[in-house]
C-alpha positions in Angstrom: 226.4 222.7 147.6 224.3 222.7 150.7 224.5 224.9 153.8 222.3 224.0 156.8 220.7 226.2 159.3 219.9 224.2 162.4 216.6 225.4 164.0 216.8 224.7 167.7 213.4 224.3 169.5 213.7 222.7 172.9 209.9 222.3 173.5 209.5 220.7 170.0 212.4 218.4 170.6 211.0 217.3 174.0 207.6 216.5 172.4 209.4 214.5 169.6 211.2 212.5 172.3 207.8 211.8 174.0 206.5 210.7 170.6 209.5 208.4 170.0 209.0 206.7 173.4 205.3 206.3 172.6 206.1 204.5 169.3 208.5 202.2 171.1 205.8 201.6 173.8 203.1 200.5 171.3 205.4 198.0 169.7 205.5 195.9 172.9 202.9 193.6 174.6 200.0 193.9 174.5 199.8 196.3 171.6 202.2 195.0 169.0 201.9 198.0 166.6 205.0 198.1 164.4 204.2 201.2 162.3 201.7 204.0 161.9 202.2 204.9 158.2 199.9 207.9 158.1 201.4 209.3 161.3 204.9 209.4 159.6 203.4 211.4 156.8 201.7 213.8 159.2 204.9 214.3 161.1 206.9 214.9 157.9 204.4 217.7 157.0 204.6 219.2 160.5 208.4 219.4 160.1 208.0 221.3 156.9 205.1 223.5 157.6 205.4 227.2 158.5 201.8 228.2 157.8 199.4 228.1 160.8 196.3 227.6 158.6 197.8 224.5 157.0 198.9 223.1 160.4 195.3 223.6 161.7 193.9 221.7 158.8 196.5 219.0 159.3 195.6 218.8 163.0 191.9 218.2 162.0 193.1 215.4 159.8 195.1 213.8 162.6 192.1 214.0 165.0 189.9 212.2 162.5 192.4 209.6 161.5 191.7 206.1 163.1 194.8 204.2 162.1 196.0 203.9 165.7 192.5 202.9 167.0 192.1 200.2 164.3 195.5 198.8 165.2 194.6 198.8 168.9 191.3 197.0 168.3 193.1 194.1 166.5 194.5 193.0 169.9 191.5 194.0 171.9 192.9 197.3 173.2 191.6 200.8 173.5 193.3 204.2 173.3 192.6 204.8 177.0 194.9 202.0 177.9 197.9 203.9 176.4 197.9 206.6 179.1 200.6 209.1 178.4 202.1 207.0 175.6 199.4 207.9 173.1 201.1 209.0 169.9 198.0 210.7 168.5 197.6 213.0 171.5 201.4 213.8 171.4 201.2 214.5 167.6 198.3 216.9 168.3 200.3 218.6 171.0 203.1 219.0 168.4 200.7 220.6 165.9 199.4 223.0 168.6 203.0 224.0 169.5 203.9 224.7 165.9 200.7 226.7 165.3 201.7 229.1 168.1 205.4 228.9 168.1 207.1 228.1 164.8 210.8 228.6 165.0 211.4 227.7 161.4 209.0 230.4 160.2 210.7 232.9 162.6 214.1 232.0 161.2 212.9 232.3 157.6 211.4 235.8 158.1 214.6 236.8 159.9 216.7 235.8 156.9 214.4 237.5 154.4 214.5 240.7 156.4 218.3 240.6 156.7 218.7 240.0 153.0 216.3 242.8 152.2 218.4 245.2 154.2 221.5 244.1 152.2 219.6 244.3 148.9 220.2 240.6 148.4 217.6 238.7 146.4 216.1 235.7 148.2 214.6 232.7 146.4 212.3 230.5 148.4 211.7 226.9 147.1 208.5 225.6 148.8 205.1 224.0 148.3 202.0 226.0 147.6 201.0 226.4 151.3 204.3 227.9 152.4 204.6 230.1 149.3 201.2 231.7 149.9 201.9 232.2 153.6 205.2 233.9 152.8 203.7 236.2 150.2 200.9 237.2 152.5 203.1 237.9 155.5 206.1 239.6 153.9 206.2 243.4 154.0 205.6 245.0 150.6 209.1 246.5 150.4 210.6 243.0 151.0 209.0 241.7 147.9 211.4 243.5 145.7 214.0 241.1 146.9 211.9 238.0 147.5 210.9 235.5 144.9 209.1 232.2 145.4 209.2 229.1 143.2 207.4 225.7 143.3 209.4 222.5 143.1 208.4 221.8 139.5 209.6 225.2 138.4 213.1 225.1 139.8 214.9 224.0 136.7 213.1 226.5 134.4 213.7 229.4 136.9 217.4 228.6 137.3 217.9 228.6 133.5 216.5 232.2 133.3 218.3 233.6 136.4 221.8 233.6 137.8 221.7 231.5 140.9 225.0 233.0 142.1 223.2 236.3 142.7 220.5 234.6 144.8 220.2 233.5 148.4 218.3 230.2 147.8 216.3 228.6 150.7 214.3 225.4 151.0 212.5 224.7 154.3 212.8 220.9 153.9 214.8 218.0 152.4 212.7 215.3 150.8 215.0 212.4 150.8 218.1 211.2 149.0 217.3 212.3 145.5 216.7 215.8 146.6 220.0 215.7 148.5 221.9 214.6 145.4 220.3 217.4 143.3 221.1 220.1 145.8 224.5 218.7 146.8 225.8 218.6 143.2 224.8 222.1 142.3 227.8 224.5 141.9 225.9 227.1 143.9 224.6 227.0 147.5 221.2 225.8 148.6 220.4 226.9 152.2 218.3 224.4 154.1 216.3 225.3 157.3 216.2 222.1 159.3 215.3 221.0 162.8 218.0 218.8 164.5 215.9 215.7 163.7 215.7 216.7 160.0 219.4 217.2 160.1 219.7 213.5 161.1 218.1 212.7 157.7 220.5 215.1 156.0 223.5 213.4 157.6 222.2 209.9 156.7 222.1 211.1 153.1 225.7 212.3 153.4 226.7 208.9 154.7 224.9 207.1 151.9 226.5 209.4 149.3 230.0 208.9 150.7 229.6 205.1 150.8 228.3 205.0 147.2 231.2 207.2 146.1 233.9 205.1 147.8 232.3 201.9 146.4 232.7 203.3 142.9 236.2 204.7 143.5 237.5 201.4 144.9 235.9 199.2 142.3 238.2 196.8 140.3 236.8 198.2 137.0 237.8 201.8 137.9 241.3 200.7 138.9 241.7 198.7 135.6 240.3 201.6 133.6 242.4 204.4 135.2 245.4 202.5 136.2 245.1 204.1 139.6 244.3 202.6 143.0 242.1 204.6 145.3 242.8 204.3 149.0 239.6 204.8 151.0 239.8 207.5 153.7 238.3 207.0 157.1 234.7 207.9 157.4 234.5 211.6 158.2 230.8 211.4 159.1 230.1 209.4 162.2 227.5 206.6 161.8 224.4 207.3 163.8 221.4 205.1 164.5 218.2 206.9 163.4 215.3 207.0 165.7 212.1 205.1 165.0 210.4 208.5 164.3 212.9 209.7 161.7 213.3 206.2 160.1 209.5 206.2 159.6 209.6 209.6 157.9 212.4 208.3 155.5 210.5 205.2 154.7 207.4 207.2 154.0 209.3 209.5 151.7 210.8 206.6 149.8 207.3 205.0 149.5 205.7 207.9 147.7 208.8 208.9 145.8 208.5 205.5 144.0 205.1 206.7 142.8 204.8 208.9 139.7 203.1 211.9 141.3 205.9 212.8 143.8 206.3 216.4 142.4 202.6 217.0 142.7 202.6 215.7 146.3 205.6 218.0 147.2 203.7 221.0 145.9 200.3 219.9 147.2 201.0 217.8 150.3 197.4 217.2 151.1 197.4 214.7 148.1 199.4 212.2 150.2 197.2 212.2 153.3 194.9 209.2 153.8 191.7 211.3 154.0 190.1 214.1 152.0 188.9 217.3 153.6 186.0 219.0 152.0 185.0 222.7 152.6 181.3 223.5 152.3 181.0 227.3 151.6 177.6 229.0 152.2 177.0 232.5 150.8 175.2 235.5 152.2 173.8 236.8 148.9 172.2 233.5 147.8 170.2 231.8 150.5 170.3 228.3 149.0 173.5 228.4 147.2 176.8 226.8 148.3 180.0 225.3 146.9 181.7 222.1 148.0 185.5 222.4 147.5 188.4 220.0 148.1 191.2 221.1 150.3 193.5 221.4 147.3 191.1 223.9 145.6 191.9 227.6 145.0 189.5 230.5 144.8 190.0 234.2 143.9 189.8 236.7 146.7 188.5 240.3 146.4 191.9 241.5 145.2 191.7 238.8 142.4 194.6 236.8 143.9 194.5 233.1 144.1 194.2 231.7 147.7 193.7 228.1 148.8 190.3 227.4 150.3 191.7 226.8 153.8 192.7 230.5 154.0 189.2 231.7 153.4 187.1 233.1 156.3 183.4 234.1 156.8 183.0 237.6 155.5 185.5 237.2 152.7 184.4 237.9 149.2 185.5 235.3 146.7 185.1 234.0 143.2 185.0 230.2 142.8 186.7 228.9 139.6 184.2 227.1 137.3 185.5 223.8 136.2 184.0 224.3 132.7 187.2 226.1 131.8 189.1 222.8 132.3 187.7 221.2 129.2 190.8 222.0 127.1 193.4 221.1 129.7 193.5 217.4 129.0 194.2 218.0 125.3 197.0 220.5 126.2 198.6 218.0 128.5 198.2 215.1 126.0 200.1 216.9 123.3 203.2 216.9 125.7 203.2 213.2 126.4 201.0 211.2 124.0 202.1 207.7 125.2 201.2 208.4 128.9 197.9 210.0 128.1 196.9 207.2 125.8 197.3 204.9 128.8 195.3 207.4 130.9 192.5 207.2 128.4 192.7 203.4 128.4 192.4 203.0 132.2 189.8 205.8 132.3 187.7 203.9 129.8 188.1 200.6 131.7 186.2 201.6 134.9 183.6 203.6 132.9 182.9 200.5 130.8 182.6 198.2 133.9 180.2 200.6 135.6 178.0 201.2 132.5 177.8 197.4 131.7 176.8 196.6 135.3 174.1 199.4 135.3 172.6 198.4 131.9 172.8 194.6 132.4 171.0 194.7 135.8 168.2 196.9 134.6 168.2 199.1 137.7 167.6 202.7 138.3 170.3 205.3 139.1 168.9 205.4 142.6 169.3 201.7 143.1 172.8 201.7 141.6 173.7 204.5 144.0 172.3 202.6 147.0 174.3 199.5 146.1 177.6 201.5 145.7 177.1 203.4 149.0 177.0 200.0 150.8 180.5 199.3 149.4 181.9 202.7 150.4 181.0 205.2 147.7 181.7 208.7 149.0 180.2 211.0 146.3 176.6 212.3 145.8 174.2 210.8 143.3 174.7 213.6 140.8 178.4 212.7 140.7 177.5 209.1 140.1 175.5 210.3 137.1 178.6 212.2 135.9 180.5 208.9 136.2 178.0 207.1 134.0 178.0 210.0 131.5 181.8 209.9 131.3 182.1 213.5 132.5 184.7 212.5 135.0 187.9 210.7 134.0 188.5 209.0 137.3 186.6 208.4 140.5 187.2 211.1 143.1 188.7 208.8 145.7 190.4 205.4 145.8 187.5 204.2 147.9 185.1 205.1 145.1 187.0 203.0 142.6 187.1 200.1 145.1 183.3 200.4 145.6 182.8 200.1 141.8 185.2 197.2 141.5 183.6 195.3 144.4 180.1 195.8 143.2 180.7 195.0 139.5 183.1 192.1 140.1 184.8 193.1 136.9 187.8 190.9 136.3 189.8 193.5 134.3 189.3 196.1 137.1 190.3 193.6 139.8 193.4 192.7 137.7 194.5 196.2 136.9 193.6 198.1 140.0 197.2 199.2 140.8 197.9 200.4 137.2 194.6 202.3 137.2 195.4 204.0 140.5 198.9 204.8 139.1 197.5 206.6 136.0 194.8 208.2 138.1 197.6 209.8 140.3 199.5 210.9 137.1 196.4 212.4 135.7 195.5 214.2 138.9 199.0 215.6 139.4 199.2 216.9 135.8 195.7 218.4 136.0 196.4 220.1 139.3 199.5 221.7 137.8 197.7 222.8 134.6 194.6 223.9 136.5 196.7 226.1 138.7 198.4 227.6 135.6 195.0 228.4 134.1 193.7 229.9 137.3 196.9 232.0 137.5 196.2 233.3 134.0 192.6 234.2 135.1 194.0 235.9 138.2 196.4 237.9 136.0 193.6 238.8 133.6 191.3 240.0 136.4 194.2 242.3 137.6 195.6 243.5 134.2 193.1 242.4 131.5 196.0 240.6 129.7 195.2 237.2 128.2 197.9 234.6 128.9 199.1 231.7 126.6 196.3 229.3 127.5 193.5 231.8 127.6 194.6 233.5 124.4 194.2 230.4 122.4 190.6 229.8 123.7 188.9 233.1 124.6 188.6 236.7 123.6 188.5 239.3 126.3 184.7 239.8 125.8 184.0 236.0 126.1 186.1 235.8 129.2 184.4 238.8 130.8 181.1 237.3 130.2 182.2 233.9 131.6 183.5 235.5 134.8 180.4 237.6 135.3 178.0 234.7 134.8 179.9 231.7 136.2 182.3 233.2 138.7 180.4 236.1 140.4 182.0 237.7 143.5 180.1 236.4 146.6 180.3 237.0 150.3 181.1 233.9 152.4 178.5 233.4 155.2 179.7 230.2 156.8 182.3 227.5 156.2 182.0 223.9 157.5 184.4 221.0 156.9 183.7 217.4 156.2 186.3 214.6 156.0 186.0 211.6 153.7 188.1 208.7 154.9 190.5 206.9 152.6 192.1 203.6 153.4 195.6 204.0 155.0 
């Protein structure tokens, strides 16, 4: 069952109307821009986000994105010619508004506080960003009655707990499959939705009703049961969805068809068309820094995991050393041997193409790096050496794989690009989940000195203490800069 809380926000709705008009405007002469795929993904994330830090990062991605500009150039236009109908500038204004005035976050905290007074346990289903934000901003006494769970953990959590004793909240609805799952539970899922998101919810209701009536009125069912079903009039009024909302639905359907949808829900930065890197400089080591992806987590001074976008100058952090990841692939492979055999196959295919090109051309690593950079390689030369040494299962970015394919002209890579990307996404999604579990065990060990299931099979306490002291020292952040690597839209 589903219960919906409608989150009214007049200023937000007004900006969305402006955005809708801008999308209609750029479809016409002389622009002819039918869709802005990445913008639909950005807007979907803005609808769901309650964390100001995540929205600021998203705003930076929007500023960098050039999908609109490229589309304008195809017909000889520039952004200045759009005037007030510039969807990018409106999207940035929406992000600014939600950073400073987020009604969905306000409503969520109000519900949590009210449930706490009534001693009613609240369960929040959300992605990693929102979970961290809630945990950081909820009063300590509320935590006795507040639990958070990521999307991939819902089934396991509900088996171990009585959902009837919980007030369960999700701050978003990710399409029709999620609607079916929530709608058919025999307990209530409370959704916090803006009116525009409620349009999506109602469209799911209409689709469900039509599918149900199609089944009930089928000839097969009548012959099988001996009963004729008389369709009732539609209790949900048909409604034409706006261009904005339709774009979000199509975007959700697009990446739901891919195999890493659960990973994207929990780590939404995976679906954005550019990667943000954080360069961390330290006070205590003049020439030492770390370069971390926006999905990376570090340990703060209290030994809790925090995502890198939540770290500020002056914070003391430990950076997780990837050498601990060596056993994760084997752990995952035991769970799904068939899939991981295919991962190995496609991982070997690009390594083989790159090594054969390198060896047959008799060139230096420097020359190979220069040639790949001309085709869009994003990584440093040291990472390219790791590619050649097979220390990396897949290239960091889609653009890196395309650079290798273009340079080597390898027929197998050209033929199997989509399959390779598919298994790259599966691998990344699984490793992110496993990596986070391992980091959580380290966090728990730092706080309690207890070895979890993964660590227990690999380390003694003495070995882990030594590893943490030598490979993950506590350092003070001096400065943080960001850099964006562009991916193809």
